[in-house]
C-alpha positions as CSV (number, residue, x, y, z in Angstrom):
1,M,153.5,15.2,114.4
2,R,150.1,15.3,112.6
3,V,147.9,18.3,112.3
4,E,144.3,18.0,111.0
5,V,142.0,21.0,110.6
6,H,138.3,20.2,110.7
7,P,136.3,23.1,109.3
8,A,133.1,24.4,110.8
9,A,131.2,23.5,107.6
10,A,132.1,19.8,108.1
11,R,130.6,19.5,111.6
12,F,127.5,17.6,112.3
13,V,124.5,19.9,112.9
14,T,121.3,19.4,114.9
15,T,118.7,22.0,114.3
16,T,115.3,22.3,115.9
17,D,113.0,25.3,116.7
18,W,114.7,25.7,120.1
19,V,118.4,24.7,119.7
20,E,121.2,24.7,117.1
21,S,124.0,22.3,118.1
22,R,127.2,21.8,116.1
23,H,129.1,18.6,117.0
24,S,132.8,18.0,116.5
25,F,132.4,14.2,116.9
26,S,129.7,11.6,116.4
27,Y,126.8,12.5,118.6
28,G,123.2,11.4,119.0
29,P,121.8,10.5,115.5
30,H,125.0,11.7,113.8
31,Y,127.5,8.8,113.5
32,D,130.8,8.4,111.7
33,P,132.9,5.5,112.9
34,A,136.0,7.4,111.8
35,N,135.1,10.4,114.0
36,V,134.0,9.3,117.5
37,G,136.4,11.3,119.6
38,F,140.0,12.5,119.9
39,G,142.3,11.7,122.7
40,L,140.1,11.8,125.8
41,L,137.5,14.0,124.2
42,M,134.2,12.3,123.7
43,A,132.0,15.2,122.8
44,H,132.6,18.9,121.8
45,N,129.4,20.7,121.1
46,D,128.7,24.4,120.2
47,D,125.1,25.0,121.2
48,V,122.8,28.0,120.8
49,L,119.6,27.8,122.9
50,Q,116.5,29.9,122.4
51,P,115.1,31.9,125.4
52,G,113.5,29.6,127.9
53,A,114.6,26.4,126.0
54,G,116.8,23.7,127.3
55,F,117.5,20.0,127.8
56,P,115.2,18.2,130.3
57,E,116.6,15.9,132.9
58,H,118.8,13.2,131.4
59,P,121.5,10.8,132.7
60,H,125.3,10.7,132.4
61,R,128.0,8.4,133.8
62,G,131.8,8.2,133.6
63,V,132.4,11.6,132.1
64,D,133.6,15.1,133.2
65,I,131.4,17.6,131.4
66,V,132.9,21.1,131.1
67,T,130.7,24.0,130.1
68,W,132.1,27.3,128.7
69,V,129.4,30.0,128.2
70,V,130.1,32.4,125.3
71,A,127.0,34.6,125.6
72,G,123.9,34.5,127.8
73,A,123.3,32.3,130.8
74,L,122.8,28.6,131.3
75,S,121.0,27.2,134.4
76,H,122.0,23.8,135.7
77,S,120.3,21.4,138.1
78,D,121.1,17.8,139.0
79,D,119.7,15.1,141.2
80,A,122.9,15.1,143.4
81,G,122.0,18.6,144.7
82,G,124.1,20.6,142.3
83,S,122.7,23.8,140.8
84,G,123.7,27.1,139.5
85,V,123.7,29.6,136.6
86,V,126.8,29.8,134.4
87,R,127.6,33.0,132.5
88,P,130.7,34.2,130.5
89,G,133.7,34.2,132.9
90,V,132.4,31.3,134.9
91,V,133.2,27.7,134.0
92,Q,131.2,24.7,135.1
93,V,132.3,21.1,135.7
94,L,129.9,18.2,136.2
95,S,131.7,15.0,137.1
96,A,129.1,12.4,136.5
97,G,130.9,9.6,138.4
98,R,128.8,6.5,138.8
99,G,125.7,8.3,137.5
100,V,123.8,11.6,137.7
101,R,120.8,13.1,136.1
102,H,120.8,16.8,135.2
103,S,118.9,19.5,133.2
104,E,120.1,22.6,131.4
105,V,118.0,25.6,130.5
106,N,118.7,29.0,128.9
107,A,118.4,31.5,131.8
108,A,118.9,34.6,129.7
109,D,116.3,36.9,128.0
110,G,118.0,36.3,124.7
111,L,120.0,33.6,123.0
112,T,122.6,31.6,125.0
113,R,125.6,30.2,123.3
114,Y,127.9,27.8,125.1
115,V,130.6,25.2,124.3
116,Q,130.2,21.9,126.1
117,M,132.9,19.3,126.2
118,W,133.0,15.8,127.6
119,V,136.1,13.8,128.6
120,S,136.3,10.2,129.7
121,S,136.6,10.0,133.5
122,D,136.0,8.0,136.7
123,G,132.9,6.0,136.4
124,E,132.9,4.8,140.0
125,G,132.9,7.9,142.3
126,E,130.0,10.1,143.5
127,P,128.8,12.8,141.1
128,A,129.9,16.3,141.8
129,H,129.1,19.8,140.4
130,S,131.4,22.8,140.7
131,T,131.8,26.3,139.2
132,A,134.6,28.8,139.3
133,T,135.6,32.1,137.8
134,A,138.0,31.1,135.0
135,V,138.6,33.6,132.3
136,A,140.5,33.3,129.0
137,G,144.1,34.5,129.3
138,A,144.8,37.8,127.6
139,G,147.3,37.0,124.9
140,A,148.2,33.6,126.2
141,F,146.5,30.3,127.2
142,N,145.2,30.2,130.8
143,V,144.3,26.9,132.5
144,V,140.6,26.8,133.4
145,A,140.1,23.2,134.3
146,G,142.3,20.2,134.8
147,G,143.5,17.3,136.9
148,S,145.9,19.6,138.9
149,D,145.2,21.2,142.2
150,R,146.3,24.5,140.6
151,A,143.4,24.5,138.1
152,P,140.5,26.7,139.0
153,L,138.2,23.7,138.4
154,R,139.4,20.2,139.2
155,L,138.7,17.4,136.7
156,R,138.7,13.8,137.8
157,Q,140.4,12.9,134.6
158,P,144.1,13.6,135.5
159,A,145.4,13.4,131.9
160,A,143.3,16.3,130.5
161,T,143.6,20.0,130.8
162,L,141.4,22.8,129.3
163,L,143.0,26.1,128.5
164,A,141.5,29.3,127.1
165,A,142.9,32.4,125.5
166,D,141.7,35.8,124.1
167,L,144.1,37.0,121.4
168,A,143.9,40.5,119.8
169,T,144.7,40.7,116.1
170,G,148.4,40.1,115.5
171,A,149.0,38.6,119.0
172,E,150.9,35.3,119.1
173,T,151.0,32.5,121.7
174,V,151.8,28.8,121.5
175,L,149.6,25.7,121.6
176,P,150.4,23.6,124.7
177,V,152.6,20.5,124.1
178,A,150.7,17.3,124.6
179,K,150.3,13.8,123.1
180,F,146.9,15.0,121.8
181,A,146.1,18.8,121.5
182,H,142.7,20.0,120.4
183,L,142.2,23.7,119.4
184,F,138.8,25.2,118.9
185,V,138.3,28.7,117.6
186,V,135.2,30.1,119.4
187,E,135.4,33.4,117.7
188,G,137.8,35.2,115.3
189,A,140.6,33.5,113.3
190,V,144.1,32.3,113.8
191,L,147.1,30.8,112.0
192,L,148.3,27.5,113.6
193,D,151.8,27.2,112.5
194,D,150.8,29.1,109.3
195,V,147.7,27.0,108.8
196,P,144.4,29.0,108.8
197,V,141.9,28.0,111.5
198,L,138.7,30.1,111.4
199,A,135.7,30.6,113.7
200,G,134.0,27.3,114.3
201,D,137.0,25.3,113.0
202,A,139.0,22.8,115.2
203,A,142.5,21.6,114.8
204,R,143.6,18.2,116.1
205,V,147.3,17.8,116.8
206,T,148.9,14.5,117.6
207,D,152.5,14.3,119.0
208,G,152.8,18.1,118.5
209,G,155.4,20.6,119.7
210,A,154.8,24.1,120.9
211,L,153.1,25.2,117.7
212,P,152.7,29.0,117.2
213,V,149.2,30.4,117.2
214,T,148.8,33.9,115.7
215,A,145.5,35.8,115.6
216,T,144.5,37.1,112.2
217,A,141.3,38.6,113.8
218,D,140.4,39.1,117.4
219,A,140.0,35.5,118.6
220,Q,138.8,33.5,121.6
221,L,140.3,30.0,121.7
222,L,139.7,26.8,123.7
223,A,142.4,24.2,123.8
224,W,142.6,20.7,125.3
225,A,146.0,19.2,126.2
226,M,145.7,15.4,126.7
227,D,148.3,12.8,127.4
228,D,146.1,9.6,127.1
229,E,144.0,8.4,124.3
230,V,142.1,5.8,126.3
231,W,138.4,6.6,126.5
232,R,135.1,4.8,126.7
233,P,131.7,5.8,125.5
234,P,129.4,7.1,128.3
235,A,126.6,4.7,129.3
236,V,124.1,7.6,128.8
């Protein structure tokens, strides 16, 4: 088993007058050949958008894009007919398939913060957009998106599952067992098998067991469980 904690301060940061984006992996102009992804994860961005700001229409192919809104509201529109507004408690999946163009805009009066995650997926099918109510589990991880029919939102990538948990201070749960497990602390702080993981930090676990996760402050957590490390960069 290997556990690597990547602190928030070590993340790539893109800052403009309308967005602050923190990247777990190489992204856009930020490139590190030793940090281009983990398991099936190709991107893991923590974005804060100013009111009315957003990303104009741009293309994707061969990825499942999962959006978890922490605060505010994010409006989505794509050229395959998908549209909607995502708020806390609602999760969005855009399966780009053979190709889709979409835009994202802050639909709130104040700041919108969201975590957006990409996993390598089918690059041949038709694009599809879906949303569902999918909240973090209280005191334990709850599946919010995955390749199973039982997941609130279905991914086309069968080897990846996204889970979420809200832990009160002192509460304990376990990280899912997987070939590759990725834990991101959205808010708060935890101990992962007695290793501190703070807000904005991520832990990458390879060949791990059911590692204990204990909240040292009220925490919201996102975890990916992945059983395949084969991925390919998106063709924009």
